[in-house]
C-alpha positions in Angstrom: 33.9 64.1 36.7 30.7 64.9 38.6 27.5 63.6 37.4 24.9 65.1 38.5 21.0 64.1 40.3 19.5 65.2 36.8 22.3 63.3 34.9 22.1 60.0 36.7 17.8 59.9 36.2 18.3 60.5 33.0 20.4 57.7 32.4 17.8 55.7 34.4 15.0 56.6 32.3 17.2 55.5 29.2 18.4 52.1 30.8 14.7 51.6 30.9 13.5 52.6 27.9 16.4 50.1 25.8 14.7 47.6 28.6 11.2 48.7 27.6 12.0 48.8 23.4 13.4 45.2 24.0 11.1 43.8 25.9 8.0 44.6 23.9 10.0 44.0 20.6 10.7 40.5 22.0 6.7 40.1 22.4 6.0 41.6 19.2 7.7 38.5 17.3 7.1 35.8 19.6 2.8 37.7 19.6 3.4 37.7 15.6 5.1 34.0 14.8 2.4 32.2 17.2 0.1 34.0 14.6 1.7 33.3 11.8 1.9 29.8 13.0 -1.6 29.6 13.6 -2.9 30.7 10.0 0.2 28.4 8.3 -1.7 25.3 10.8 -5.5 26.2 9.6 -4.6 26.7 6.2 -2.5 23.2 6.2 -5.4 21.7 8.0 -7.5 22.4 5.4 -5.9 22.0 2.4 -4.7 18.4 3.5 -7.4 16.8 5.9 -8.7 15.4 2.9 -5.5 13.5 2.0 -4.3 12.3 5.1 -5.2 10.4 9.0 -6.7 14.3 10.8 -5.0 13.1 14.2 -1.7 12.2 12.2 -2.0 15.2 10.6 -2.8 17.1 13.7 0.5 15.5 15.3 2.8 16.7 12.2 1.5 20.1 11.5 1.8 21.0 15.4 5.4 19.8 15.1 5.6 22.2 12.3 4.0 25.1 14.3 6.0 24.9 17.0 9.3 24.5 14.5 8.9 27.4 13.4 7.9 29.9 16.4 11.1 28.2 17.8 13.2 29.1 15.1 11.6 32.7 14.6 12.4 33.2 18.4 15.9 31.9 17.7 16.8 33.9 14.1 15.3 36.8 15.5 15.3 37.5 19.3 18.2 36.2 20.3 20.8 38.9 18.4 18.4 41.0 19.5 19.5 40.0 22.9 23.2 40.3 21.7 23.3 36.6 21.7 25.8 35.6 18.9 24.4 32.9 16.4 27.5 31.8 15.3 28.0 29.5 18.8 24.3 28.4 18.5 25.2 27.3 14.8 28.8 25.2 15.6 26.6 23.7 19.0 23.5 22.9 16.7 25.8 21.5 14.0 27.9 19.2 16.3 25.0 18.1 17.9 22.9 17.6 14.8 25.7 15.5 13.4 25.4 13.2 16.8 21.8 12.7 16.8 22.1 12.0 12.5 24.6 9.0 13.2 22.9 7.4 16.4 19.4 8.2 14.6 19.8 8.1 11.4 16.8 4.9 11.3 14.9 6.8 13.1 15.2 9.8 11.0 14.8 7.8 7.9 11.8 6.0 8.9 10.8 9.6 10.7 11.1 11.3 6.6 9.9 8.9 4.9 6.5 8.3 7.6 5.7 12.0 6.2 6.0 11.4 3.0 3.6 8.4 2.9 1.2 10.3 4.5 1.1 13.1 2.0 1.3 11.3 -0.4 -1.3 8.4 0.6 -0.3 5.5 -1.6 -2.0 3.4 0.8 -4.8 4.0 3.7 -6.1 2.4 6.4 -7.8 -0.9 5.5 -5.8 -1.5 2.1 -5.3 -5.0 1.1 -1.4 -4.5 0.1 2.1 -6.2 -0.5 5.0 -4.8 0.7 8.4 -6.0 1.2 6.8 -9.2 0.5 4.1 -8.6 3.2 1.1 -9.1 1.9 -2.5 -8.3 4.2 -4.4 -5.4 5.3 -2.6 -2.3 6.8 -4.2 -2.0 10.4 -2.2 1.6 10.9 0.3 3.8 9.8 2.4 5.8 12.0 5.9 8.0 11.2 8.0 5.6 12.3 6.5 2.7 10.6 3.3 0.9 9.3 1.6 -2.5 10.5 -0.2 -5.0 8.2 -2.1 -8.4 9.6 -1.3 -10.7 6.9 -3.7 -12.9 5.0 -2.9 -15.7 7.7 -3.6 -13.3 10.8 0.4 -12.5 11.4 0.7 -8.6 12.3 4.0 -7.5 10.7 5.6 -4.0 11.6 7.3 -2.5 8.1 9.8 0.6 8.8 8.8 3.3 6.7 11.7 4.0 5.0 11.5 -0.2 3.5 7.6 1.2 2.7 8.7 4.3 0.8 11.4 2.7 -1.4 10.2 -0.7 -1.9 7.2 -1.6 -4.9 3.7 -1.0 -3.2 1.0 -3.5 -4.6 -2.8 -2.2 -3.5 -5.3 -5.0 -4.0 -7.5 -2.3 -2.7 -6.8 1.2 -4.9 -9.0 0.7 -8.1 -12.7 -0.4 -7.1 -12.7 -3.1 -9.8 -10.5 -5.8 -9.6 -10.0 -8.8 -13.0 -9.7 -12.3 -12.0 -9.2 -15.4 -14.6 -10.0 -18.6 -15.3 -8.2 -21.5 -17.6 -10.8 -23.8 -18.5 -10.4 -27.5 -20.1 -12.8 -29.3 -21.8 -12.7 -32.5 -23.5 -12.3 -32.4 -27.7 -15.9 -34.7 -28.0 -17.9 -31.5 -25.5 -19.6 -29.0 -27.4 -17.2 -25.7 -26.8 -19.6 -22.4 -28.4 -22.6 -24.6 -25.2 -19.7 -24.5 -23.0 -18.8 -20.2 -23.5 -23.1 -19.5 -23.6 -23.3 -21.8 -20.1 -20.5 -19.4 -18.8 -21.5 -16.3 -20.1 -25.0 -17.1 -18.7 -23.5 -17.8 -15.5 -21.1 -14.5 -15.1 -24.6 -12.8 -16.6 -27.0 -13.9 -13.7 -24.4 -13.5 -10.8 -24.6 -9.8 -8.8 -21.7 -9.1 -7.8 -20.2 -9.6 -11.2 -19.1 -6.2 -13.2 -20.9 -6.1 -16.8 -18.6 -3.2 -17.4 -16.1 -3.8 -18.2 -17.0 -6.8 -20.1 -16.1 -10.3 -19.0 -14.8 -12.1 -21.7 -14.6 -15.6 -22.5 -12.7 -17.6 -25.8 -10.9 -20.4 -27.0 -7.3 -19.7 -25.6 -5.4 -23.1 -26.8 -6.2 -26.3 -27.8 -4.3 -28.6 -26.1 -3.3 -32.7 -26.2 -5.8 -33.5 -23.2 -8.8 -31.4 -24.5 -9.9 -27.2 -25.5 -8.8 -24.9 -23.2 -11.2 -22.1 -22.5 -10.4 -18.6 -20.7 -12.6 -16.6 -18.4 -11.8 -13.3 -17.7 -14.0 -11.0 -15.2 -14.2 -7.9 -13.0 -15.2 -8.0 -9.5 -15.2 -5.2 -6.7 -11.5 -5.2 -5.1 -13.9 -5.6 -1.6 -15.3 -8.8 -3.0 -13.4 -9.8 -5.9 -12.0 -13.1 -3.8 -15.1 -14.5 -2.6 -16.9 -13.9 -6.2 -13.6 -16.0 -7.5 -14.3 -18.9 -5.6 -18.5 -19.1 -6.0 -18.0 -18.4 -10.2 -15.3 -21.0 -10.2 -17.9 -24.0 -9.0 -20.7 -23.0 -10.4 -19.0 -23.1 -13.7 -18.3 -26.3 -12.9 -21.0 -27.7 -12.2 -23.5 -26.7 -14.7 -21.0 -27.7 -17.4 -21.1 -31.7 -16.4 -25.0 -31.1 -15.6 -25.6 -30.2 -19.7 -23.2 -33.3 -20.6 -19.6 -31.3 -20.9 -17.0 -32.8 -19.2 -14.0 -31.5 -17.9 -11.0 -32.6 -19.5 -8.2 -35.2 -17.7 -4.8 -35.8 -18.6 -4.8 -38.6 -20.9 -2.6 -39.9 -23.2 -3.3 -42.3 -27.2 -1.0 -44.5 -27.8 -0.4 -45.8 -31.7 1.5 -48.7 -32.8 3.4 -48.8 -36.0 2.5 -51.9 -37.0 -0.2 -54.1 -35.9 0.3 -57.4 -33.1 -1.2 -60.6 -35.5 -3.7 -61.9 -33.4 -2.3 -65.7 -33.0 0.6 -63.2 -31.2 -2.5 -61.9 -29.2 -3.6 -65.2 -28.1 0.1 -66.8 -27.4 0.6 -63.7 -25.2 -2.8 -64.1 -23.5 -1.6 -68.0 -23.1 1.9 -67.1 -21.4 0.6 -64.7 -19.3 -2.2 -66.8 -17.7 1.0 -69.6 -17.0 3.1 -67.7 -15.6 0.1 -65.8 -13.2 -0.6 -69.9 -12.5 2.6 -70.6 -11.0 
């Protein structure tokens, strides 16, 4: 078959047109995916900036943005370029299984870290108890949480344990309650003791007046009258208030003649011992002591 110059030129122009269309399509897909990713980044940043640490939120959204661009490129551009996705899916599935088995704990910690960042049950500076590790949260990453215990030790807790364990957050509520159990003797005036304790709480500048503190007789014990005290204070200062008020209450009660009950036992004899037996027993004791 004879091909004329006109036909050859037409074929060349047709190839260039197809190539130009492909390049234009690829460029359009990349631009659209980048713009869409940027819009999602800005939207999520505005919605989540008050719920997450800004630095960690920026890292998470950038990861999501580039992953979105990559997925769009794979699923839209490669088929247009003649690349079969089935082979990529098989290879990706095998690779995913290998990575899942090798880095199962890492992936679990990463996913747990993302959920913790979104849910925010704890934040940096909170006093918490996680998996029997009580202390202050120093740092929260996507893989682990750092806790400085109350005795100064730093503990790294994997995020999967943080996410799956019960979390006690001592600072989540602005107020925290503490309690005293004060036992006074039966000879002391319980009403006066209650009035003194209430006055001390009312005069304290930090102890909350609302919720109202409660002071009442809880039990009549063998050794004395048990007075139960409940006080609310700011979560950030409750420990200092607790230790300070207890000592003030103790001193004030003693200054007003109210005695703190001590463990004691009173023995009652069924029959009285005759006086002559007491004297003879005393003489026996003196004889034994002489020898």
